[in-house]
C-alpha positions as CSV (number, residue, x, y, z in Angstrom):
1,M,189.8,188.3,15.2
2,P,192.4,190.1,13.2
3,V,191.5,188.8,9.8
4,I,187.8,190.0,10.1
5,D,189.2,193.6,10.6
6,A,191.8,192.8,7.9
7,N,189.8,191.3,5.5
8,I,185.9,191.1,5.7
9,P,184.9,194.0,8.1
10,Q,181.6,193.3,7.4
11,Y,181.2,190.7,9.9
12,K,182.5,193.2,12.6
13,S,178.8,193.3,14.4
14,I,178.8,189.4,14.7
15,L,182.0,189.4,16.8
16,H,179.7,191.7,19.2
17,Y,176.3,190.1,19.0
18,K,177.5,186.6,18.3
19,E,180.8,186.2,20.0
20,D,179.7,183.0,21.4
21,K,179.0,181.3,17.9
22,V,182.1,183.0,16.4
23,K,184.2,181.4,19.0
24,L,183.1,177.7,18.1
25,L,184.4,178.1,14.8
26,S,188.0,176.5,14.2
27,P,190.8,178.9,14.2
28,D,192.4,176.9,11.1
29,L,189.5,177.8,8.7
30,P,191.0,179.1,5.5
31,P,189.6,182.8,4.6
32,E,186.9,181.3,2.1
33,K,185.3,178.8,4.6
34,L,185.5,181.4,7.5
35,D,183.5,183.7,5.2
36,I,180.6,181.0,4.7
37,E,180.7,180.2,8.2
38,L,180.5,183.9,9.5
39,Y,177.7,184.5,6.6
40,K,175.6,181.7,8.2
41,I,175.9,183.3,11.6
42,E,175.0,186.4,9.9
43,A,172.1,185.3,8.4
44,D,170.6,183.8,11.7
45,W,171.3,187.0,13.5
46,K,169.5,188.9,10.9
47,L,166.5,186.8,11.1
48,E,166.5,187.2,14.9
49,V,166.6,190.9,14.4
50,K,163.6,190.8,12.0
51,K,161.5,188.8,14.4
52,K,162.2,191.0,17.1
53,C,161.0,193.8,14.8
54,I,157.6,192.3,14.0
55,T,157.4,191.5,17.7
56,L,158.2,195.0,18.7
57,L,155.5,196.4,16.3
58,D,153.0,194.1,17.4
59,E,153.7,194.9,21.0
60,K,153.4,198.7,20.4
61,K,149.8,198.5,20.4
62,D,149.9,197.9,24.0
63,I,152.2,200.7,25.1
64,T,150.3,203.7,26.4
65,T,153.4,205.9,27.1
66,L,156.1,207.3,24.8
67,D,158.8,206.2,27.8
68,G,157.5,202.7,27.6
69,Y,157.7,202.5,23.8
70,K,161.6,204.1,23.9
71,E,162.8,201.5,26.6
72,Q,161.2,198.7,24.5
73,S,162.6,199.9,21.1
74,A,166.2,201.0,22.4
75,Q,168.0,197.8,22.6
76,F,166.4,197.0,19.1
77,L,167.2,200.0,17.0
78,T,170.9,199.6,18.2
79,E,171.0,196.2,17.0
80,F,169.1,197.0,13.8
81,N,171.6,199.7,12.9
82,E,174.4,197.4,13.4
83,V,172.6,195.2,10.6
84,G,172.7,198.3,8.6
85,Q,176.2,198.9,9.0
86,S,177.0,195.5,7.9
87,E,175.2,195.8,4.8
88,L,176.9,199.1,4.2
89,A,180.4,197.5,4.6
90,R,179.2,194.8,2.4
91,Y,178.1,197.1,-0.2
92,V,181.2,199.0,-0.1
93,I,183.5,196.4,-0.5
94,H,181.3,194.9,-3.4
95,R,181.6,198.2,-5.5
96,K,185.7,198.3,-4.7
97,A,186.0,194.6,-5.9
98,V,183.8,195.6,-8.9
99,I,185.9,198.8,-9.7
100,D,189.3,196.9,-9.3
101,L,187.9,194.3,-11.7
102,L,187.0,196.8,-14.4
103,D,190.3,198.4,-13.8
104,K,191.8,195.2,-14.8
105,L,189.9,194.4,-17.5
106,I,190.5,197.6,-19.3
107,G,194.1,197.0,-19.4
108,K,196.2,194.5,-21.6
109,T,195.7,190.7,-20.9
110,K,198.9,188.2,-20.7
111,E,198.5,187.8,-24.5
112,D,199.2,191.3,-24.9
113,R,195.6,191.9,-26.2
114,F,192.9,194.3,-24.9
115,T,189.9,192.6,-23.6
116,N,186.7,192.0,-25.9
117,E,184.1,194.8,-25.2
118,D,181.4,191.9,-24.5
119,L,183.3,191.3,-21.2
120,I,183.5,194.8,-20.1
121,H,179.6,195.2,-21.0
122,S,178.8,192.0,-18.8
123,I,180.4,194.1,-15.7
124,F,177.6,196.7,-16.1
125,F,174.7,194.3,-17.0
126,P,174.7,190.8,-18.2
127,I,174.9,190.3,-21.7
128,R,171.8,189.4,-23.8
129,S,169.4,189.6,-21.1
130,S,166.8,192.2,-19.8
131,S,165.7,193.8,-16.6
132,D,162.9,191.2,-16.3
133,E,165.4,188.6,-15.9
134,I,168.2,189.9,-13.8
135,P,167.7,190.7,-10.3
136,F,168.9,194.1,-8.9
137,N,172.3,192.8,-7.4
138,K,173.4,191.4,-10.5
139,Q,174.0,194.9,-12.4
140,N,176.2,197.8,-11.8
141,L,175.1,200.6,-13.6
142,W,176.1,202.7,-10.8
143,L,179.5,202.9,-12.7
144,L,178.0,205.0,-15.1
145,D,175.3,206.8,-13.1
146,E,173.5,205.9,-10.1
147,R,170.0,207.0,-11.5
148,L,170.5,204.0,-14.3
149,T,169.6,201.6,-11.9
150,Y,165.9,202.8,-11.4
151,H,164.5,202.2,-14.8
152,S,161.4,200.8,-16.1
153,F,162.9,198.2,-18.4
154,L,166.3,197.5,-19.9
155,A,167.6,195.5,-22.8
156,S,170.9,194.3,-23.0
157,D,172.6,193.3,-26.5
158,K,169.0,192.4,-27.8
159,T,167.9,193.4,-31.1
160,F,165.1,195.7,-31.8
161,E,162.8,193.1,-33.4
162,S,163.2,190.5,-30.3
163,I,162.1,193.4,-27.9
164,K,158.5,193.1,-27.6
165,Q,157.9,196.4,-26.2
166,V,159.3,197.7,-29.6
167,D,157.6,197.1,-32.9
168,S,160.7,197.1,-35.0
169,H,162.2,194.6,-37.7
170,S,165.6,195.9,-37.3
171,S,168.4,193.6,-36.5
172,D,170.5,196.5,-34.8
173,R,171.7,195.5,-31.4
174,P,172.3,198.5,-28.6
175,D,174.5,197.6,-25.9
176,L,172.0,198.8,-23.3
177,L,168.7,200.2,-24.2
178,I,167.0,201.5,-21.2
179,F,163.4,202.7,-20.7
180,N,162.7,205.6,-18.2
181,D,159.4,206.3,-16.6
182,A,157.7,209.5,-16.8
183,I,155.8,209.5,-13.7
184,A,157.4,208.0,-10.4
185,F,153.8,207.9,-8.7
186,A,150.7,207.7,-10.3
187,E,147.3,205.6,-10.3
188,E,147.8,204.1,-13.5
189,E,150.7,202.8,-15.4
190,T,150.1,204.1,-19.0
191,G,151.9,207.1,-18.9
192,P,154.8,207.9,-21.4
193,F,158.1,207.1,-20.7
194,S,160.0,210.2,-20.0
195,S,163.4,209.4,-21.7
196,F,165.7,206.6,-23.2
197,T,169.2,205.8,-22.1
198,I,171.3,204.2,-24.8
199,V,174.7,202.8,-23.6
200,E,177.5,201.7,-26.2
201,F,180.5,199.8,-25.2
202,K,184.1,199.9,-27.4
203,K,187.2,197.9,-26.9
204,S,189.7,199.6,-24.9
205,Q,192.2,201.8,-27.3
206,R,190.1,201.1,-30.1
207,D,191.1,203.8,-32.8
208,H,190.4,204.2,-36.6
209,Y,186.8,205.4,-36.4
210,I,185.4,207.0,-39.7
211,D,183.2,209.9,-39.6
212,N,179.5,209.2,-41.0
213,D,180.0,205.5,-40.9
214,P,177.6,203.4,-38.3
215,K,179.7,200.5,-38.5
216,H,182.9,202.5,-37.6
217,N,181.6,205.4,-35.7
218,P,179.9,204.9,-32.3
219,L,178.0,208.3,-32.7
220,D,176.5,207.6,-35.9
221,Q,175.6,204.1,-34.5
222,V,173.8,205.4,-31.8
223,E,171.8,208.0,-33.8
224,T,170.7,205.0,-35.9
225,Y,169.3,203.5,-32.8
226,I,167.3,206.7,-32.0
227,D,166.0,206.4,-35.4
228,N,164.8,202.9,-35.0
229,L,163.0,204.2,-31.8
230,L,161.4,207.3,-33.4
231,E,160.1,205.4,-36.6
232,G,158.7,202.3,-34.8
233,K,155.9,202.0,-32.3
234,V,157.1,201.5,-28.6
235,T,154.6,200.1,-26.0
236,N,154.6,199.8,-22.2
237,R,154.0,196.5,-20.4
238,K,150.4,196.9,-20.7
239,G,150.6,196.8,-24.5
240,R,149.7,200.7,-24.7
241,I,151.7,202.8,-27.2
242,I,154.1,205.2,-26.2
243,K,154.4,208.3,-27.8
244,I,157.8,209.1,-28.9
245,N,158.7,212.3,-31.1
246,N,161.6,214.5,-31.7
247,N,160.9,216.1,-28.1
248,T,161.5,213.1,-26.6
249,P,165.1,213.1,-24.6
250,F,167.6,210.5,-25.5
251,Y,170.9,210.1,-23.3
252,V,173.6,208.4,-24.9
253,Y,176.8,207.1,-23.0
254,I,179.5,205.9,-25.1
255,V,182.0,204.0,-23.0
256,C,185.5,204.1,-24.7
257,D,188.9,205.6,-24.8
258,I,188.9,208.6,-26.6
259,T,191.6,207.9,-29.2
260,D,193.1,210.2,-32.1
261,S,190.3,209.3,-34.6
262,F,187.7,209.7,-32.3
263,E,188.7,212.9,-30.7
264,R,189.0,214.6,-34.1
265,I,185.1,213.5,-34.9
266,L,184.1,214.7,-31.5
267,K,186.0,218.1,-32.1
268,K,184.4,218.2,-35.5
269,R,181.0,218.0,-34.3
270,E,181.6,220.5,-31.4
271,F,181.6,218.2,-28.5
272,K,183.1,220.0,-25.5
273,P,185.5,218.3,-23.0
274,T,184.2,217.6,-19.6
275,P,185.6,219.7,-16.6
276,D,188.0,216.7,-15.8
277,G,189.6,216.6,-19.4
278,R,188.6,212.7,-19.5
279,G,185.4,212.8,-21.6
280,Y,183.4,215.0,-24.1
281,F,179.7,215.8,-24.1
282,I,177.3,217.8,-26.1
283,L,173.4,218.3,-24.9
284,S,172.2,215.1,-23.8
285,L,175.3,213.2,-25.4
286,L,178.0,211.8,-22.9
287,I,181.2,210.4,-23.8
288,I,183.0,208.8,-21.0
289,R,186.6,207.4,-21.4
290,L,187.6,204.4,-19.4
291,I,190.1,204.6,-17.3
């Protein structure tokens, strides 16, 4: 089907392995309904492959030669790899759609205004939620850094006093507060968090930043957030206190346009431009410019 090659290439494998079922579909289906029907066929196919995997692993106990195992597994592995390619195509298409949407949101609307920062924020992670509530496939932290996806806990636009892991009465509300585990593989889950990441979003083309003013300067704003964490008690999921001190790494991403007033502040504080000239950084602080 040309429409699959052009618009929904993630279903190419279905044409090969389930051509009989695809041919039963009406040729007059609109693209959105075709997508749904192909998704159903693909889901059934994946279930079949999953069952083949279980059967193959079970029968493996009775195979006494390497040649025998290769013969039984060759066909399964070919089909299994096709499933993986289908998932990869779907993942690439999803990422492109997210990037296209973000590119649209950072431009002006029909009303000749820039999109509110909350909407931009929600592209990266749903607002006023936490990682305990949001499944993996509903966040796009990879837009900033792939490593941010693998965190211990994330609070999105929640006040410090509402985050149960932080003993603070502050009403300050970081856009994203991310806890990162110190130890990836350990028998106990009581180790300290190795670092914290704070992400702050600003409206496109925002200007008139004021130095030494947390309400009008994102640098001072995130420093206030760090002070809240240093001054309050932070606990892990088991309620044990996490040691945080001046040696604890804090990584900061400020997602904004580097307008004239903000650039003056960055240069005054000796931030260095990134190699591509689109951002500034200093030590563990990183400024990212929306493009």
